[in-house]
Each structure stands twice: as structure tokens, then as C-alpha cells.
BANU-972478 format. One line per 8 residues: number of its first residue (from 1); for each residue x negated, y, z of C-alpha. Coordinates in nm, 2 decimals. Layout:
<nodes>
NUM) X/Y/Z; ...
</nodes>
This chain:
<nodes>
1) 0.00/0.01/0.00; -0.15/0.34/-0.11; -0.16/0.66/0.09; 0.16/0.85/0.10; 0.00/1.17/0.03; -0.03/1.11/-0.33; -0.40/1.15/-0.39; -0.48/0.92/-0.71
9) -0.77/0.77/-0.89; -0.85/0.82/-1.26; -0.68/0.51/-1.33; -0.34/0.69/-1.16; -0.35/0.48/-0.89; -0.25/0.60/-0.54; -0.56/0.56/-0.37; -0.54/0.77/-0.03
17) -0.72/1.08/0.08; -0.98/0.90/0.30; -0.99/1.13/0.54; -0.95/0.89/0.85; -0.62/1.05/1.01; -0.71/1.43/0.91; -0.50/1.41/0.55; -0.59/1.77/0.40
25) -0.26/1.75/0.17; -0.04/1.72/0.48; 0.14/1.41/0.35; -0.04/1.08/0.53; 0.17/0.97/0.86; 0.47/1.17/0.77; 0.81/1.02/0.87; 0.61/0.65/0.81
33) 0.86/0.34/0.84; 0.70/-0.02/0.94; 0.93/-0.28/0.72; 0.96/-0.56/0.93; 1.11/-0.74/0.70; 0.87/-0.74/0.43; 0.74/-1.07/0.49; 1.08/-1.21/0.46
41) 1.21/-1.38/0.13; 1.49/-1.21/0.05; 1.79/-1.35/-0.21; 1.67/-1.19/-0.53; 2.02/-1.20/-0.66; 2.15/-0.94/-0.38; 1.84/-0.73/-0.34; 1.96/-0.40/-0.21
49) 1.89/-0.17/-0.53; 1.89/0.19/-0.34; 1.52/0.31/-0.24; 1.43/0.56/0.01; 1.18/0.81/-0.14; 0.97/1.06/0.07; 0.88/1.44/-0.06; 0.69/1.72/0.09
57) 0.66/1.71/0.45; 0.84/1.42/0.53; 1.16/1.51/0.36; 1.34/1.20/0.27; 1.63/1.09/0.01; 1.79/0.80/-0.10; 1.80/0.70/-0.51; 1.94/0.39/-0.68
65) 1.70/0.18/-0.89; 1.91/0.11/-1.19; 1.64/0.04/-1.41; 1.51/-0.25/-1.20; 1.19/-0.11/-1.16; 0.96/-0.33/-0.95; 0.85/-0.09/-0.70; 0.59/-0.12/-0.40
73) 0.60/0.13/-0.13; 0.38/0.44/-0.16; 0.47/0.44/-0.54; 0.49/0.79/-0.70; 0.84/0.78/-0.92; 1.05/1.04/-1.09; 1.40/1.09/-0.95; 1.69/1.28/-1.07
81) 1.78/1.61/-0.95; 2.03/1.85/-1.01; 1.92/2.04/-1.34; 1.60/1.88/-1.39; 1.36/1.59/-1.22; 1.12/1.55/-0.92; 0.86/1.37/-0.82; 0.83/1.17/-0.50
89) 0.67/0.86/-0.32; 0.88/0.54/-0.25; 0.85/0.50/0.15; 1.12/0.19/0.22; 1.33/-0.05/0.00; 1.52/-0.35/0.06; 1.77/-0.42/0.35; 1.59/-0.15/0.59
97) 1.76/0.11/0.33; 2.08/-0.03/0.38; 2.08/0.01/0.78; 1.90/0.36/0.78; 2.20/0.46/0.53; 2.45/0.31/0.80; 2.26/0.50/1.05; 2.29/0.82/0.87
105) 2.64/0.75/0.79; 2.55/0.80/0.39; 2.81/0.62/0.15; 2.69/0.39/-0.15; 2.89/0.59/-0.42; 2.81/0.75/-0.74; 2.66/1.07/-0.57; 2.35/0.90/-0.52
113) 2.07/0.96/-0.77; 1.89/0.75/-0.98; 1.49/0.67/-1.02; 1.39/0.76/-1.40; 1.08/0.55/-1.40; 0.72/0.51/-1.25; 0.51/0.84/-1.28; 0.26/0.86/-1.50
121) -0.10/1.01/-1.52; 0.05/1.34/-1.69; 0.38/1.36/-1.47; 0.08/1.33/-1.14; -0.14/1.61/-1.31; 0.14/1.83/-1.40; 0.28/1.80/-1.02; -0.07/1.89/-0.85
129) -0.09/2.20/-1.07; 0.28/2.31/-0.95; 0.19/2.26/-0.63; -0.10/2.50/-0.64; 0.17/2.77/-0.70; 0.31/2.74/-0.33; 0.08/2.90/-0.13; 0.05/3.23/-0.32
137) 0.39/3.21/-0.35; 0.43/3.19/0.04; 0.22/3.48/0.04; 0.40/3.74/-0.18; 0.74/3.63/-0.05; 0.61/3.73/0.31; 0.51/4.05/0.17; 0.88/4.11/-0.02
145) 1.02/4.00/0.32; 0.83/4.26/0.53; 0.93/4.50/0.24; 1.30/4.47/0.26; 1.28/4.44/0.63; 1.47/4.14/0.68; 1.47/3.96/1.02; 1.38/3.60/0.88
153) 1.09/3.38/0.91; 0.95/3.16/0.58; 0.76/2.89/0.69; 0.76/2.66/0.35; 0.79/2.68/-0.01; 0.85/2.36/-0.23; 0.83/2.32/-0.59; 1.01/2.08/-0.81
161) 0.78/1.87/-1.05; 0.93/2.04/-1.34; 0.85/2.38/-1.24; 1.19/2.50/-1.26; 1.28/2.55/-0.93; 1.18/2.64/-0.56; 1.31/2.57/-0.24; 1.24/2.83/0.03
169) 1.25/2.72/0.41; 1.31/2.99/0.66; 1.42/3.04/1.00; 1.62/3.30/1.19; 1.82/3.40/1.48; 2.10/3.58/1.30; 2.28/3.54/0.98; 2.06/3.68/0.70
177) 2.17/3.86/0.38; 1.89/3.77/0.11; 2.10/3.84/-0.20; 1.85/4.08/-0.31; 1.56/3.86/-0.22; 1.68/3.58/-0.45; 1.70/3.85/-0.76; 1.32/3.97/-0.67
185) 1.21/3.63/-0.65; 1.41/3.49/-0.95; 1.27/3.79/-1.16; 0.90/3.78/-1.03; 0.83/3.40/-1.02; 1.04/3.28/-1.33; 1.21/3.01/-1.12; 1.57/2.91/-1.00
193) 1.51/3.01/-0.61; 1.74/2.79/-0.36; 1.72/2.95/0.02; 1.72/2.66/0.31; 1.76/2.79/0.65; 1.60/2.54/0.89; 1.61/2.51/1.30; 1.26/2.61/1.50
201) 1.20/2.21/1.56; 1.23/2.17/1.20; 0.99/2.41/1.12; 0.75/2.25/1.38; 0.78/1.91/1.21; 0.74/2.05/0.88; 0.43/2.23/0.94; 0.32/1.97/1.21
209) 0.04/2.03/1.47; -0.10/1.84/1.76; 0.08/1.86/2.10; -0.03/1.88/2.45; -0.03/1.50/2.48; -0.33/1.49/2.24; -0.09/1.31/2.00; 0.07/1.43/1.65
217) 0.41/1.61/1.70; 0.68/1.38/1.73; 0.93/1.58/1.51; 0.67/1.57/1.24; 0.58/1.17/1.27; 0.88/0.97/1.33; 1.15/1.16/1.50; 1.43/1.29/1.26
225) 1.74/1.38/1.49; 1.72/1.65/1.76; 1.93/1.62/2.06; 2.00/1.90/2.29; 1.75/1.94/2.58; 1.86/2.10/2.88; 1.69/2.23/3.17; 1.85/1.97/3.40
233) 1.64/1.70/3.24; 1.38/1.91/3.40; 1.52/1.94/3.72; 1.57/1.55/3.75; 1.23/1.44/3.66; 1.12/1.71/3.96; 0.91/1.93/3.70; 0.81/2.28/3.75
241) 1.05/2.49/3.58; 0.79/2.70/3.39; 0.89/2.77/3.05; 0.54/2.76/2.92; 0.48/2.42/3.05; 0.82/2.29/2.94; 0.82/2.45/2.61; 0.66/2.28/2.29
249) 0.52/2.46/1.97; 0.82/2.54/1.81; 0.93/2.76/2.14; 1.20/2.54/2.27; 1.21/2.27/2.55; 1.00/1.98/2.45; 1.22/1.68/2.32; 0.99/1.41/2.52
257) 1.20/1.56/2.83; 1.49/1.32/2.73; 1.26/1.00/2.64; 1.26/0.91/3.06; 1.57/1.09/3.15; 1.79/0.78/3.19; 1.53/0.63/3.39; 1.52/0.90/3.60
265) 1.89/0.89/3.67; 1.92/0.54/3.73; 1.66/0.57/4.00; 1.82/0.88/4.16; 2.14/0.65/4.21; 1.97/0.53/4.54; 1.83/0.86/4.66; 2.08/0.99/4.89
273) 2.22/1.38/4.87; 2.05/1.57/5.12; 2.26/1.91/5.09; 2.08/2.06/5.40; 1.82/2.02/5.72; 1.82/1.73/5.86; 1.92/1.79/6.24; 1.69/1.63/6.52
281) 1.63/1.76/6.90; 1.29/1.86/6.77; 1.43/2.06/6.51; 1.58/2.13/6.19; 1.40/1.94/5.89; 1.39/2.05/5.56; 1.37/1.84/5.22; 1.03/1.91/5.05
289) 0.96/1.67/4.82; 1.10/1.34/4.69; 0.93/1.03/4.50; 1.20/0.87/4.32; 1.06/0.55/4.22; 0.87/0.48/4.54; 1.17/0.60/4.72; 1.01/0.82/4.94
297) 1.15/1.16/5.09; 0.90/1.43/5.26; 1.06/1.63/5.55; 0.90/1.93/5.73; 0.99/2.13/6.04; 1.01/2.50/5.99; 0.76/2.59/6.24; 0.50/2.31/6.13
305) 0.31/2.28/5.78; 0.26/1.88/5.80; 0.58/1.70/5.59; 0.67/1.38/5.75; 0.76/1.07/5.46; 1.09/0.89/5.52; 1.22/0.59/5.31; 1.58/0.62/5.21
313) 1.71/0.37/5.47; 1.60/0.61/5.77; 1.73/0.92/5.59; 2.07/0.77/5.53; 2.05/0.65/5.92; 1.98/1.04/6.03; 2.27/1.16/5.79; 2.50/0.94/5.97
321) 2.40/1.04/6.29; 2.48/1.41/6.21; 2.81/1.33/6.09; 2.88/1.16/6.39; 2.74/1.47/6.56; 2.45/1.32/6.72; 2.08/1.42/6.69; 1.78/1.17/6.69
329) 1.46/1.26/6.89; 1.25/1.32/6.61; 1.26/1.19/6.23; 1.09/0.89/6.33; 1.24/0.78/6.68; 1.62/0.81/6.78; 1.58/0.82/7.11; 1.30/1.02/7.31
337) 1.09/0.85/7.54; 1.12/0.88/7.92; 0.85/1.07/8.09; 0.72/0.86/8.39; 0.68/1.06/8.68; 0.32/1.22/8.79; 0.30/0.96/9.10; 0.41/0.65/8.84
345) 0.09/0.82/8.63; -0.17/0.86/8.91; -0.08/0.52/9.10; -0.41/0.38/9.00; -0.58/0.70/9.15; -0.36/0.66/9.48; -0.46/0.27/9.50; -0.85/0.32/9.45
353) -0.84/0.61/9.73; -0.63/0.39/9.93; -0.89/0.13/9.89; -1.19/0.33/10.01; -0.98/0.49/10.28; -0.94/0.13/10.41; -1.31/0.05/10.37; -1.41/0.36/10.54
361) -1.21/0.25/10.83; -1.38/-0.08/10.89; -1.72/0.07/10.86; -1.63/0.29/11.14; -1.50/0.01/11.35; -1.79/-0.19/11.31; -2.01/0.14/11.43; -1.78/0.15/11.73
369) -1.82/-0.20/11.84; -2.22/-0.21/11.79; -2.29/0.15/11.95; -2.12/0.12/12.32; -2.28/0.16/12.69; -2.38/-0.28/12.69; -2.73/-0.35/12.82; -3.04/-0.26/12.59
377) -3.23/-0.53/12.40; -3.49/-0.52/12.62; -3.29/-0.54/12.96; -3.44/-0.91/13.08; -3.75/-0.71/13.18; -3.80/-0.66/13.57; -3.72/-0.31/13.66; -3.98/-0.16/13.89
385) -3.87/-0.11/14.27; -3.96/0.22/14.47
</nodes>
């Protein structure tokens, strides 16, 4: 499978830009789709004849292979467009195209245009010449917009392969009257002009870029449907409500805020709702932080700087006690420990004092017994008589 950016060799085969992820044409890795049915043998008689074709900056559309062309993903084909033809690259075919059409609610009717043929070398060379007009046209159109003082932002231009029509992609907050602009563009560039308004998210997807995660933007690689992102998604995930950190390159809230939102909402079902402080005899404890997945809640007293971690079972128990009009002694204990009297605390010292007092009394008694008016040890000697 060749590179979808359309870089070709001298033989006309799609070779790829070989820039190893830094495509110079901006066509690589734009809305790529993995065909997980490619290794399965499908019935040849019941092969789905509609093919998904990709154009500049990941724009895709469906076309019918009425001629039964033997197509390969990445082939350049000439397709039918209103009042002309265009060149695109096959991005998907087979049964996955049927599933994509069902997902996007596109009916298989006569409105689906057809594929004329596989692009020749002359078609590819002409298309490369046409693409060279896009950048000068973009700069000149922006100058005209500034001169007309129109409140709009022109982001991209796409020329048809037959060089008869150009689509101008712009974004604006309000409705823009660009009738005069169309007249000037058609007269200066000698083409049919189509103005197409896109959202800021679509603009970021067309321009591409690298996000804060270090990867390519989701809107430019695989994300096709943009769902509404509210600030409540950040609150559920305990994220700081800082617009500079929550906003993407488009200036809107990041789409990735919705990726893990359901997991957080499911985990929050077990977390008790604490509408006020927890009442304890030590004081009122206010909720400071919640670890949703570990199911731990931190509370702190107003006079203290330390936070006390509690599991959700303990928090529920304190909430039930507060509803019954009771207060635990603290966040950790229900009842306060009874303080022992001073005499009980100093009982050991009293015993030691009593022991030493008894010893001193015994010593005194022994001294009294041995030190009385009894006979002297040398009393056996005869006494002199006068």
C-alpha cells in the first residue's frame, strides 16, 4: 500500500514521501483507516461496489466503482464532481465501506457519484501544478479580506484537479456577507468559487499539529465527529478550571476531556456527597480533596494545615451520626478516651516512694536495736577498785 500523500515515482506508482512521520505534503496519517477485513475472503459476486476516497487534509467522500476497476488502497483515481472532475486517493473499500455509510447515515442511491478511471501520470502532473496555486491564492485572498474588512478567518484552499473550481474554507463567529468577495476572487483567479464555513475544531483538524500530549491532534488523525465538551467534564475529573490548560489549539475545550468521563462518572457513584463540613467534637472538618479511584477523601480542620485521609465507609458513618444529631470525638474515633486521674498516672511513683519509705523505716529500727545502753564488748575485763 502506497502513501496517501500522492507522492509518485517516474513510473506513476504511489511511492510515499519517505519522511518517516513528518510528511512534507501534509497527507500522511490523515484519517487513516485500518481494514481489518482485508485478510478475509469475501464473495466475489457480492462485493460492495462503493469506495471511500480521500482528498486534501483528510476530507472523505463515497464514490461508486461502476467500471469494475481493480483498485488498491492508496491508488489515485479520477472521480466525478459537479461540473468537472477531481483527483483523490482510495482510502477504504469492501464491507467496511458499507459499515461507514451506515454509521454516517448515507443512503446508497443515485446521488453517489462514480469513479471515472485510475489516474494516469499526466493527471498526477497536472494536479501537482494545480496545487502550486493554492498557497499564493491563500495569501492574496487574505489581503482582499483585510481590504474588505470582513470578520472571517481564511484557513485553507482546495483546488479541483481540473483547475476550474476552488473551495475556500473559513471560520467566523457571525454571519458574513461575502458576495463582493466572491466577485473579486472569481474575476482575479478566473475560477468558480465556493465558500465553505467550518468550525474551529474542523479548522484545527485541517491544519494539524502536535498536542500537549506529544502526539498528533486527534481531530487531524482519526476523530471525525466533534461532540460537545462542557466544563462539567473537568469538574467530574477534579481538574483545575484553568482555560489555558483545558483548551486545545482550536481555542475550545479539549476533546479528550470526554474520553474518560464515563469512567469517572461510574466511579463517583460510590463517593458520598458531602454538602457541608463534617461535625466532630474536635471541630468542623471541611472536604479538601477526593481520590475517586482509591476512594479516599481528605478532610481538614479550619485551624490546622494538615489533611486527614478517610475512606468512604468512615465518611458515611460520620454523615449518619451527624444526621442523628451526634458528633464523633474526631475524624478517626467515635468516642473520646477517658482521661485517667493524676493519682492513677503517678501510681508507679507512689509505689516506689512507699517502697523506699519502708526500707528507710527498717534501717532506722535496726540502728535503734544495735545502738542502746547494753554492756560494752570489753565488759569482761576486771574493773579497778579504789
